[in-house]
mmCIF file of the N, C-alpha and C atoms, coordinates in Angstrom:
data_MODEL
# 
_entry.id   MODEL 
# 
loop_
_atom_site.group_PDB 
_atom_site.id 
_atom_site.type_symbol 
_atom_site.label_atom_id 
_atom_site.label_alt_id 
_atom_site.label_comp_id 
_atom_site.label_asym_id 
_atom_site.label_entity_id 
_atom_site.label_seq_id 
_atom_site.pdbx_PDB_ins_code 
_atom_site.Cartn_x 
_atom_site.Cartn_y 
_atom_site.Cartn_z 
_atom_site.occupancy 
_atom_site.B_iso_or_equiv 
_atom_site.pdbx_formal_charge 
_atom_site.auth_seq_id 
_atom_site.auth_comp_id 
_atom_site.auth_asym_id 
_atom_site.auth_atom_id 
_atom_site.pdbx_PDB_model_num 
ATOM 1   N N  . MET A 1 1  ? -5.671  3.206  -4.314  1.00 0.00 ? 1  MET A N  1 
ATOM 2   C CA . MET A 1 1  ? -4.574  3.776  -3.568  1.00 0.00 ? 1  MET A CA 1 
ATOM 3   C C  . MET A 1 1  ? -5.074  4.907  -2.666  1.00 0.00 ? 1  MET A C  1 
ATOM 4   N N  . LEU A 1 2  ? -6.066  5.666  -3.118  1.00 0.00 ? 2  LEU A N  1 
ATOM 5   C CA . LEU A 1 2  ? -6.615  6.723  -2.287  1.00 0.00 ? 2  LEU A CA 1 
ATOM 6   C C  . LEU A 1 2  ? -7.297  6.161  -1.047  1.00 0.00 ? 2  LEU A C  1 
ATOM 7   N N  . LEU A 1 3  ? -7.973  5.041  -1.198  1.00 0.00 ? 3  LEU A N  1 
ATOM 8   C CA . LEU A 1 3  ? -8.615  4.408  -0.050  1.00 0.00 ? 3  LEU A CA 1 
ATOM 9   C C  . LEU A 1 3  ? -7.572  3.974  0.972   1.00 0.00 ? 3  LEU A C  1 
ATOM 10  N N  . THR A 1 4  ? -6.458  3.501  0.509   1.00 0.00 ? 4  THR A N  1 
ATOM 11  C CA . THR A 1 4  ? -5.384  3.080  1.405   1.00 0.00 ? 4  THR A CA 1 
ATOM 12  C C  . THR A 1 4  ? -4.839  4.260  2.197   1.00 0.00 ? 4  THR A C  1 
ATOM 13  N N  . VAL A 1 5  ? -4.646  5.368  1.522   1.00 0.00 ? 5  VAL A N  1 
ATOM 14  C CA . VAL A 1 5  ? -4.160  6.569  2.205   1.00 0.00 ? 5  VAL A CA 1 
ATOM 15  C C  . VAL A 1 5  ? -5.179  7.037  3.233   1.00 0.00 ? 5  VAL A C  1 
ATOM 16  N N  . ALA A 1 6  ? -6.461  6.982  2.876   1.00 0.00 ? 6  ALA A N  1 
ATOM 17  C CA . ALA A 1 6  ? -7.507  7.401  3.811   1.00 0.00 ? 6  ALA A CA 1 
ATOM 18  C C  . ALA A 1 6  ? -7.537  6.497  5.040   1.00 0.00 ? 6  ALA A C  1 
ATOM 19  N N  . VAL A 1 7  ? -7.358  5.203  4.844   1.00 0.00 ? 7  VAL A N  1 
ATOM 20  C CA . VAL A 1 7  ? -7.357  4.271  5.970   1.00 0.00 ? 7  VAL A CA 1 
ATOM 21  C C  . VAL A 1 7  ? -6.129  4.490  6.845   1.00 0.00 ? 7  VAL A C  1 
ATOM 22  N N  . ALA A 1 8  ? -4.990  4.731  6.231   1.00 0.00 ? 8  ALA A N  1 
ATOM 23  C CA . ALA A 1 8  ? -3.754  4.890  6.999   1.00 0.00 ? 8  ALA A CA 1 
ATOM 24  C C  . ALA A 1 8  ? -3.715  6.221  7.744   1.00 0.00 ? 8  ALA A C  1 
ATOM 25  N N  . LEU A 1 9  ? -4.364  7.242  7.219   1.00 0.00 ? 9  LEU A N  1 
ATOM 26  C CA . LEU A 1 9  ? -4.266  8.563  7.832   1.00 0.00 ? 9  LEU A CA 1 
ATOM 27  C C  . LEU A 1 9  ? -5.443  8.928  8.724   1.00 0.00 ? 9  LEU A C  1 
ATOM 28  N N  . ASN A 1 10 ? -6.369  8.011  8.960   1.00 0.00 ? 10 ASN A N  1 
ATOM 29  C CA . ASN A 1 10 ? -7.420  8.308  9.924   1.00 0.00 ? 10 ASN A CA 1 
ATOM 30  C C  . ASN A 1 10 ? -6.864  8.084  11.331  1.00 0.00 ? 10 ASN A C  1 
ATOM 31  N N  . PRO A 1 11 ? -7.551  8.518  12.366  1.00 0.00 ? 11 PRO A N  1 
ATOM 32  C CA . PRO A 1 11 ? -6.996  8.405  13.722  1.00 0.00 ? 11 PRO A CA 1 
ATOM 33  C C  . PRO A 1 11 ? -6.664  6.970  14.147  1.00 0.00 ? 11 PRO A C  1 
ATOM 34  N N  . VAL A 1 12 ? -7.469  5.997  13.749  1.00 0.00 ? 12 VAL A N  1 
ATOM 35  C CA . VAL A 1 12 ? -7.190  4.611  14.117  1.00 0.00 ? 12 VAL A CA 1 
ATOM 36  C C  . VAL A 1 12 ? -5.940  4.110  13.395  1.00 0.00 ? 12 VAL A C  1 
ATOM 37  N N  . GLY A 1 13 ? -5.803  4.437  12.116  1.00 0.00 ? 13 GLY A N  1 
ATOM 38  C CA . GLY A 1 13 ? -4.626  4.024  11.353  1.00 0.00 ? 13 GLY A CA 1 
ATOM 39  C C  . GLY A 1 13 ? -3.348  4.653  11.883  1.00 0.00 ? 13 GLY A C  1 
ATOM 40  N N  . ILE A 1 14 ? -3.408  5.920  12.217  1.00 0.00 ? 14 ILE A N  1 
ATOM 41  C CA . ILE A 1 14 ? -2.234  6.599  12.774  1.00 0.00 ? 14 ILE A CA 1 
ATOM 42  C C  . ILE A 1 14 ? -1.858  5.982  14.114  1.00 0.00 ? 14 ILE A C  1 
ATOM 43  N N  . ASP A 1 15 ? -2.858  5.665  14.924  1.00 0.00 ? 15 ASP A N  1 
ATOM 44  C CA . ASP A 1 15 ? -2.583  5.024  16.215  1.00 0.00 ? 15 ASP A CA 1 
ATOM 45  C C  . ASP A 1 15 ? -1.935  3.661  16.030  1.00 0.00 ? 15 ASP A C  1 
ATOM 46  N N  . PHE A 1 16 ? -2.395  2.908  15.048  1.00 0.00 ? 16 PHE A N  1 
ATOM 47  C CA . PHE A 1 16 ? -1.813  1.585  14.792  1.00 0.00 ? 16 PHE A CA 1 
ATOM 48  C C  . PHE A 1 16 ? -0.378  1.718  14.297  1.00 0.00 ? 16 PHE A C  1 
ATOM 49  N N  . LEU A 1 17 ? -0.121  2.666  13.399  1.00 0.00 ? 17 LEU A N  1 
ATOM 50  C CA . LEU A 1 17 ? 1.252   2.889  12.932  1.00 0.00 ? 17 LEU A CA 1 
ATOM 51  C C  . LEU A 1 17 ? 2.153   3.334  14.072  1.00 0.00 ? 17 LEU A C  1 
ATOM 52  N N  . ARG A 1 18 ? 1.640   4.198  14.935  1.00 0.00 ? 18 ARG A N  1 
ATOM 53  C CA . ARG A 1 18 ? 2.417   4.668  16.073  1.00 0.00 ? 18 ARG A CA 1 
ATOM 54  C C  . ARG A 1 18 ? 2.728   3.513  17.028  1.00 0.00 ? 18 ARG A C  1 
ATOM 55  N N  . SER A 1 19 ? 1.743   2.641  17.246  1.00 0.00 ? 19 SER A N  1 
ATOM 56  C CA . SER A 1 19 ? 1.988   1.519  18.148  1.00 0.00 ? 19 SER A CA 1 
ATOM 57  C C  . SER A 1 19 ? 2.958   0.506  17.543  1.00 0.00 ? 19 SER A C  1 
ATOM 58  N N  . ALA A 1 20 ? 3.026   0.454  16.218  1.00 0.00 ? 20 ALA A N  1 
ATOM 59  C CA . ALA A 1 20 ? 3.936   -0.490 15.572  1.00 0.00 ? 20 ALA A CA 1 
ATOM 60  C C  . ALA A 1 20 ? 5.394   -0.084 15.727  1.00 0.00 ? 20 ALA A C  1 
ATOM 61  N N  . PHE A 1 21 ? 5.662   1.203  15.784  1.00 0.00 ? 21 PHE A N  1 
ATOM 62  C CA . PHE A 1 21 ? 7.050   1.641  15.787  1.00 0.00 ? 21 PHE A CA 1 
ATOM 63  C C  . PHE A 1 21 ? 7.470   2.431  17.025  1.00 0.00 ? 21 PHE A C  1 
ATOM 64  N N  . PHE A 1 22 ? 6.511   3.053  17.713  1.00 0.00 ? 22 PHE A N  1 
ATOM 65  C CA . PHE A 1 22 ? 6.889   3.925  18.822  1.00 0.00 ? 22 PHE A CA 1 
ATOM 66  C C  . PHE A 1 22 ? 6.252   3.532  20.151  1.00 0.00 ? 22 PHE A C  1 
ATOM 67  N N  . ALA A 1 23 ? 5.710   2.344  20.242  1.00 0.00 ? 23 ALA A N  1 
ATOM 68  C CA . ALA A 1 23 ? 5.065   1.913  21.485  1.00 0.00 ? 23 ALA A CA 1 
ATOM 69  C C  . ALA A 1 23 ? 6.116   1.693  22.571  1.00 0.00 ? 23 ALA A C  1 
ATOM 70  N N  . GLY A 1 24 ? 5.700   1.930  23.806  1.00 0.00 ? 24 GLY A N  1 
ATOM 71  C CA . GLY A 1 24 ? 6.597   1.736  24.925  1.00 0.00 ? 24 GLY A CA 1 
ATOM 72  C C  . GLY A 1 24 ? 6.771   0.267  25.278  1.00 0.00 ? 24 GLY A C  1 
ATOM 73  N N  . GLU A 1 25 ? 5.830   -0.555 24.866  1.00 0.00 ? 25 GLU A N  1 
ATOM 74  C CA . GLU A 1 25 ? 5.895   -1.974 25.192  1.00 0.00 ? 25 GLU A CA 1 
ATOM 75  C C  . GLU A 1 25 ? 6.437   -2.774 24.013  1.00 0.00 ? 25 GLU A C  1 
ATOM 76  N N  . GLN A 1 26 ? 7.327   -3.677 24.297  1.00 0.00 ? 26 GLN A N  1 
ATOM 77  C CA . GLN A 1 26 ? 7.895   -4.530 23.251  1.00 0.00 ? 26 GLN A CA 1 
ATOM 78  C C  . GLN A 1 26 ? 6.839   -5.440 22.648  1.00 0.00 ? 26 GLN A C  1 
ATOM 79  N N  . LEU A 1 27 ? 5.903   -5.923 23.466  1.00 0.00 ? 27 LEU A N  1 
ATOM 80  C CA . LEU A 1 27 ? 4.856   -6.828 22.972  1.00 0.00 ? 27 LEU A CA 1 
ATOM 81  C C  . LEU A 1 27 ? 3.991   -6.138 21.924  1.00 0.00 ? 27 LEU A C  1 
ATOM 82  N N  . ALA A 1 28 ? 3.632   -4.891 22.169  1.00 0.00 ? 28 ALA A N  1 
ATOM 83  C CA . ALA A 1 28 ? 2.814   -4.148 21.207  1.00 0.00 ? 28 ALA A CA 1 
ATOM 84  C C  . ALA A 1 28 ? 3.560   -3.965 19.890  1.00 0.00 ? 28 ALA A C  1 
ATOM 85  N N  . ARG A 1 29 ? 4.852   -3.657 19.982  1.00 0.00 ? 29 ARG A N  1 
ATOM 86  C CA . ARG A 1 29 ? 5.647   -3.490 18.755  1.00 0.00 ? 29 ARG A CA 1 
ATOM 87  C C  . ARG A 1 29 ? 5.778   -4.813 18.022  1.00 0.00 ? 29 ARG A C  1 
ATOM 88  N N  . ASN A 1 30 ? 5.977   -5.906 18.753  1.00 0.00 ? 30 ASN A N  1 
ATOM 89  C CA . ASN A 1 30 ? 6.137   -7.220 18.117  1.00 0.00 ? 30 ASN A CA 1 
ATOM 90  C C  . ASN A 1 30 ? 4.864   -7.680 17.435  1.00 0.00 ? 30 ASN A C  1 
ATOM 91  N N  . ILE A 1 31 ? 3.723   -7.282 17.941  1.00 0.00 ? 31 ILE A N  1 
ATOM 92  C CA . ILE A 1 31 ? 2.459   -7.666 17.317  1.00 0.00 ? 31 ILE A CA 1 
ATOM 93  C C  . ILE A 1 31 ? 2.156   -6.788 16.107  1.00 0.00 ? 31 ILE A C  1 
ATOM 94  N N  . ALA A 1 32 ? 2.358   -5.492 16.237  1.00 0.00 ? 32 ALA A N  1 
ATOM 95  C CA . ALA A 1 32 ? 1.933   -4.554 15.198  1.00 0.00 ? 32 ALA A CA 1 
ATOM 96  C C  . ALA A 1 32 ? 2.917   -4.450 14.032  1.00 0.00 ? 32 ALA A C  1 
ATOM 97  N N  . GLN A 1 33 ? 4.210   -4.577 14.274  1.00 0.00 ? 33 GLN A N  1 
ATOM 98  C CA . GLN A 1 33 ? 5.190   -4.395 13.197  1.00 0.00 ? 33 GLN A CA 1 
ATOM 99  C C  . GLN A 1 33 ? 5.016   -5.361 12.035  1.00 0.00 ? 33 GLN A C  1 
ATOM 100 N N  . PRO A 1 34 ? 4.861   -6.672 12.251  1.00 0.00 ? 34 PRO A N  1 
ATOM 101 C CA . PRO A 1 34 ? 4.678   -7.552 11.091  1.00 0.00 ? 34 PRO A CA 1 
ATOM 102 C C  . PRO A 1 34 ? 3.408   -7.234 10.301  1.00 0.00 ? 34 PRO A C  1 
ATOM 103 N N  . ILE A 1 35 ? 2.358   -6.822 11.001  1.00 0.00 ? 35 ILE A N  1 
ATOM 104 C CA . ILE A 1 35 ? 1.113   -6.475 10.316  1.00 0.00 ? 35 ILE A CA 1 
ATOM 105 C C  . ILE A 1 35 ? 1.323   -5.250 9.440   1.00 0.00 ? 35 ILE A C  1 
ATOM 106 N N  . VAL A 1 36 ? 1.953   -4.226 9.992   1.00 0.00 ? 36 VAL A N  1 
ATOM 107 C CA . VAL A 1 36 ? 2.182   -2.986 9.240   1.00 0.00 ? 36 VAL A CA 1 
ATOM 108 C C  . VAL A 1 36 ? 3.148   -3.227 8.083   1.00 0.00 ? 36 VAL A C  1 
ATOM 109 N N  . LEU A 1 37 ? 4.205   -3.959 8.313   1.00 0.00 ? 37 LEU A N  1 
ATOM 110 C CA . LEU A 1 37 ? 5.181   -4.208 7.245   1.00 0.00 ? 37 LEU A CA 1 
ATOM 111 C C  . LEU A 1 37 ? 4.586   -5.063 6.128   1.00 0.00 ? 37 LEU A C  1 
ATOM 112 N N  . THR A 1 38 ? 3.746   -6.033 6.481   1.00 0.00 ? 38 THR A N  1 
ATOM 113 C CA . THR A 1 38 ? 3.064   -6.838 5.464   1.00 0.00 ? 38 THR A CA 1 
ATOM 114 C C  . THR A 1 38 ? 2.106   -5.981 4.654   1.00 0.00 ? 38 THR A C  1 
ATOM 115 N N  . ALA A 1 39 ? 1.371   -5.114 5.326   1.00 0.00 ? 39 ALA A N  1 
ATOM 116 C CA . ALA A 1 39 ? 0.447   -4.217 4.621   1.00 0.00 ? 39 ALA A CA 1 
ATOM 117 C C  . ALA A 1 39 ? 1.208   -3.280 3.687   1.00 0.00 ? 39 ALA A C  1 
ATOM 118 N N  . MET A 1 40 ? 2.360   -2.780 4.135   1.00 0.00 ? 40 MET A N  1 
ATOM 119 C CA . MET A 1 40 ? 3.157   -1.904 3.281   1.00 0.00 ? 40 MET A CA 1 
ATOM 120 C C  . MET A 1 40 ? 3.687   -2.646 2.064   1.00 0.00 ? 40 MET A C  1 
ATOM 121 N N  . ALA A 1 41 ? 4.089   -3.903 2.229   1.00 0.00 ? 41 ALA A N  1 
ATOM 122 C CA . ALA A 1 41 ? 4.574   -4.700 1.097   1.00 0.00 ? 41 ALA A CA 1 
ATOM 123 C C  . ALA A 1 41 ? 3.446   -4.971 0.104   1.00 0.00 ? 41 ALA A C  1 
ATOM 124 N N  . ILE A 1 42 ? 2.259   -5.267 0.621   1.00 0.00 ? 42 ILE A N  1 
ATOM 125 C CA . ILE A 1 42 ? 1.110   -5.505 -0.264  1.00 0.00 ? 42 ILE A CA 1 
ATOM 126 C C  . ILE A 1 42 ? 0.758   -4.234 -1.025  1.00 0.00 ? 42 ILE A C  1 
ATOM 127 N N  . LEU A 1 43 ? 0.793   -3.088 -0.357  1.00 0.00 ? 43 LEU A N  1 
ATOM 128 C CA . LEU A 1 43 ? 0.499   -1.822 -1.032  1.00 0.00 ? 43 LEU A CA 1 
ATOM 129 C C  . LEU A 1 43 ? 1.542   -1.497 -2.093  1.00 0.00 ? 43 LEU A C  1 
ATOM 130 N N  . ALA A 1 44 ? 2.798   -1.801 -1.820  1.00 0.00 ? 44 ALA A N  1 
ATOM 131 C CA . ALA A 1 44 ? 3.838   -1.583 -2.833  1.00 0.00 ? 44 ALA A CA 1 
ATOM 132 C C  . ALA A 1 44 ? 3.607   -2.483 -4.039  1.00 0.00 ? 44 ALA A C  1 
ATOM 133 N N  . LEU A 1 45 ? 3.195   -3.718 -3.803  1.00 0.00 ? 45 LEU A N  1 
ATOM 134 C CA . LEU A 1 45 ? 2.892   -4.633 -4.898  1.00 0.00 ? 45 LEU A CA 1 
ATOM 135 C C  . LEU A 1 45 ? 1.696   -4.141 -5.716  1.00 0.00 ? 45 LEU A C  1 
ATOM 136 N N  . ILE A 1 46 ? 0.678   -3.666 -5.059  1.00 0.00 ? 46 ILE A N  1 
ATOM 137 C CA . ILE A 1 46 ? -0.493  -3.133 -5.762  1.00 0.00 ? 46 ILE A CA 1 
ATOM 138 C C  . ILE A 1 46 ? -0.095  -1.910 -6.579  1.00 0.00 ? 46 ILE A C  1 
ATOM 139 N N  . GLY A 1 47 ? 0.735   -1.039 -6.005  1.00 0.00 ? 47 GLY A N  1 
ATOM 140 C CA . GLY A 1 47 ? 1.207   0.137  -6.741  1.00 0.00 ? 47 GLY A CA 1 
ATOM 141 C C  . GLY A 1 47 ? 2.024   -0.249 -7.966  1.00 0.00 ? 47 GLY A C  1 
ATOM 142 N N  . ALA A 1 48 ? 2.886   -1.256 -7.832  1.00 0.00 ? 48 ALA A N  1 
ATOM 143 C CA . ALA A 1 48 ? 3.685   -1.707 -8.972  1.00 0.00 ? 48 ALA A CA 1 
ATOM 144 C C  . ALA A 1 48 ? 2.808   -2.328 -10.058 1.00 0.00 ? 48 ALA A C  1 
ATOM 145 N N  . LEU A 1 49 ? 1.808   -3.106 -9.666  1.00 0.00 ? 49 LEU A N  1 
ATOM 146 C CA . LEU A 1 49 ? 0.893   -3.690 -10.654 1.00 0.00 ? 49 LEU A CA 1 
ATOM 147 C C  . LEU A 1 49 ? 0.085   -2.612 -11.363 1.00 0.00 ? 49 LEU A C  1 
ATOM 148 N N  . GLU A 1 50 ? -0.366  -1.617 -10.609 1.00 0.00 ? 50 GLU A N  1 
ATOM 149 C CA . GLU A 1 50 ? -1.108  -0.520 -11.226 1.00 0.00 ? 50 GLU A CA 1 
ATOM 150 C C  . GLU A 1 50 ? -0.236  0.228  -12.232 1.00 0.00 ? 50 GLU A C  1 
ATOM 151 N N  . TRP A 1 51 ? 1.002   0.485  -11.864 1.00 0.00 ? 51 TRP A N  1 
ATOM 152 C CA . TRP A 1 51 ? 1.920   1.160  -12.774 1.00 0.00 ? 51 TRP A CA 1 
ATOM 153 C C  . TRP A 1 51 ? 2.149   0.327  -14.032 1.00 0.00 ? 51 TRP A C  1 
ATOM 154 N N  . LEU A 1 52 ? 2.334   -0.982 -13.872 1.00 0.00 ? 52 LEU A N  1 
ATOM 155 C CA . LEU A 1 52 ? 2.561   -1.862 -15.012 1.00 0.00 ? 52 LEU A CA 1 
ATOM 156 C C  . LEU A 1 52 ? 1.366   -1.868 -15.958 1.00 0.00 ? 52 LEU A C  1 
ATOM 157 N N  . VAL A 1 53 ? 0.181   -1.947 -15.424 1.00 0.00 ? 53 VAL A N  1 
ATOM 158 C CA . VAL A 1 53 ? -1.022  -1.938 -16.254 1.00 0.00 ? 53 VAL A CA 1 
ATOM 159 C C  . VAL A 1 53 ? -1.144  -0.618 -17.003 1.00 0.00 ? 53 VAL A C  1 
ATOM 160 N N  . ARG A 1 54 ? -0.870  0.486  -16.314 1.00 0.00 ? 54 ARG A N  1 
ATOM 161 C CA . ARG A 1 54 ? -0.947  1.792  -16.986 1.00 0.00 ? 54 ARG A CA 1 
ATOM 162 C C  . ARG A 1 54 ? 0.076   1.904  -18.112 1.00 0.00 ? 54 ARG A C  1 
ATOM 163 N N  . VAL A 1 55 ? 1.294   1.408  -17.884 1.00 0.00 ? 55 VAL A N  1 
ATOM 164 C CA . VAL A 1 55 ? 2.329   1.455  -18.922 1.00 0.00 ? 55 VAL A CA 1 
ATOM 165 C C  . VAL A 1 55 ? 1.907   0.596  -20.115 1.00 0.00 ? 55 VAL A C  1 
ATOM 166 N N  . LEU A 1 56 ? 1.378   -0.588 -19.864 1.00 0.00 ? 56 LEU A N  1 
ATOM 167 C CA . LEU A 1 56 ? 0.941   -1.454 -20.956 1.00 0.00 ? 56 LEU A CA 1 
ATOM 168 C C  . LEU A 1 56 ? -0.195  -0.818 -21.753 1.00 0.00 ? 56 LEU A C  1 
ATOM 169 N N  . ILE A 1 57 ? -1.131  -0.189 -21.072 1.00 0.00 ? 57 ILE A N  1 
ATOM 170 C CA . ILE A 1 57 ? -2.243  0.464  -21.765 1.00 0.00 ? 57 ILE A CA 1 
ATOM 171 C C  . ILE A 1 57 ? -1.739  1.635  -22.598 1.00 0.00 ? 57 ILE A C  1 
ATOM 172 N N  . ILE A 1 58 ? -0.844  2.428  -22.043 1.00 0.00 ? 58 ILE A N  1 
ATOM 173 C CA . ILE A 1 58 ? -0.303  3.575  -22.785 1.00 0.00 ? 58 ILE A CA 1 
ATOM 174 C C  . ILE A 1 58 ? 0.471   3.106  -24.016 1.00 0.00 ? 58 ILE A C  1 
ATOM 175 N N  . ASN A 1 59 ? 1.277   2.058  -23.862 1.00 0.00 ? 59 ASN A N  1 
ATOM 176 C CA . ASN A 1 59 ? 2.038   1.538  -25.003 1.00 0.00 ? 59 ASN A CA 1 
ATOM 177 C C  . ASN A 1 59 ? 1.121   0.955  -26.074 1.00 0.00 ? 59 ASN A C  1 
ATOM 178 N N  . ARG A 1 60 ? 0.056   0.283  -25.667 1.00 0.00 ? 60 ARG A N  1 
ATOM 179 C CA . ARG A 1 60 ? -0.882  -0.292 -26.626 1.00 0.00 ? 60 ARG A CA 1 
ATOM 180 C C  . ARG A 1 60 ? -1.605  0.814  -27.405 1.00 0.00 ? 60 ARG A C  1 
ATOM 181 N N  . ARG A 1 61 ? -1.979  1.874  -26.702 1.00 0.00 ? 61 ARG A N  1 
ATOM 182 C CA . ARG A 1 61 ? -2.639  2.997  -27.377 1.00 0.00 ? 61 ARG A CA 1 
ATOM 183 C C  . ARG A 1 61 ? -1.698  3.694  -28.335 1.00 0.00 ? 61 ARG A C  1 
ATOM 184 N N  . ALA A 1 62 ? -0.417  3.807  -27.966 1.00 0.00 ? 62 ALA A N  1 
ATOM 185 C CA . ALA A 1 62 ? 0.566   4.468  -28.820 1.00 0.00 ? 62 ALA A CA 1 
ATOM 186 C C  . ALA A 1 62 ? 0.799   3.660  -30.099 1.00 0.00 ? 62 ALA A C  1 
ATOM 187 N N  . ARG A 1 63 ? 0.719   2.323  -29.992 1.00 0.00 ? 63 ARG A N  1 
ATOM 188 C CA . ARG A 1 63 ? 0.889   1.478  -31.175 1.00 0.00 ? 63 ARG A CA 1 
ATOM 189 C C  . ARG A 1 63 ? -0.326  1.464  -32.058 1.00 0.00 ? 63 ARG A C  1 
ATOM 190 N N  . GLY A 1 64 ? -1.468  1.818  -31.489 1.00 0.00 ? 64 GLY A N  1 
ATOM 191 C CA . GLY A 1 64 ? -2.708  1.767  -32.273 1.00 0.00 ? 64 GLY A CA 1 
ATOM 192 C C  . GLY A 1 64 ? -3.377  0.420  -32.220 1.00 0.00 ? 64 GLY A C  1 
ATOM 193 N N  . GLY A 1 65 ? -3.060  -0.393 -31.261 1.00 0.00 ? 65 GLY A N  1 
ATOM 194 C CA . GLY A 1 65 ? -3.668  -1.715 -31.131 1.00 0.00 ? 65 GLY A CA 1 
ATOM 195 C C  . GLY A 1 65 ? -5.096  -1.615 -30.638 1.00 0.00 ? 65 GLY A C  1 
ATOM 196 N N  . THR A 1 66 ? -5.839  -2.666 -30.861 1.00 0.00 ? 66 THR A N  1 
ATOM 197 C CA . THR A 1 66 ? -7.222  -2.697 -30.409 1.00 0.00 ? 66 THR A CA 1 
ATOM 198 C C  . THR A 1 66 ? -7.311  -3.505 -29.123 1.00 0.00 ? 66 THR A C  1 
ATOM 199 N N  . THR A 1 67 ? -8.384  -3.308 -28.378 1.00 0.00 ? 67 THR A N  1 
ATOM 200 C CA . THR A 1 67 ? -8.558  -4.031 -27.128 1.00 0.00 ? 67 THR A CA 1 
ATOM 201 C C  . THR A 1 67 ? -9.394  -5.289 -27.344 1.00 0.00 ? 67 THR A C  1 
ATOM 202 N N  . ALA A 1 68 ? -10.035 -5.444 -28.494 1.00 0.00 ? 68 ALA A N  1 
ATOM 203 C CA . ALA A 1 68 ? -10.897 -6.603 -28.741 1.00 0.00 ? 68 ALA A CA 1 
ATOM 204 C C  . ALA A 1 68 ? -10.178 -7.697 -29.479 1.00 0.00 ? 68 ALA A C  1 
# 
C-alpha cells in the first residue's frame, strides 16, 4: 500500500490524476478516467484483502491455533 501511495503522489502520478479529472480536453479525460478508476478499484480490493488476512491472523492467534 505504501508503494501505491508513492506512485500516486509522485509528479507523474499527480499529473495523470489531474488529467483524468481536470483536463481541458474531453479526449484526455475519457482516456484517463477508466484507467484511474480501475486502479482505484484494484487498490480498494487489495486493501480489503489485506484487512481480511490481518483479521484472520489476529483471530487465529487469539484462539491459540497453530499455523502448521
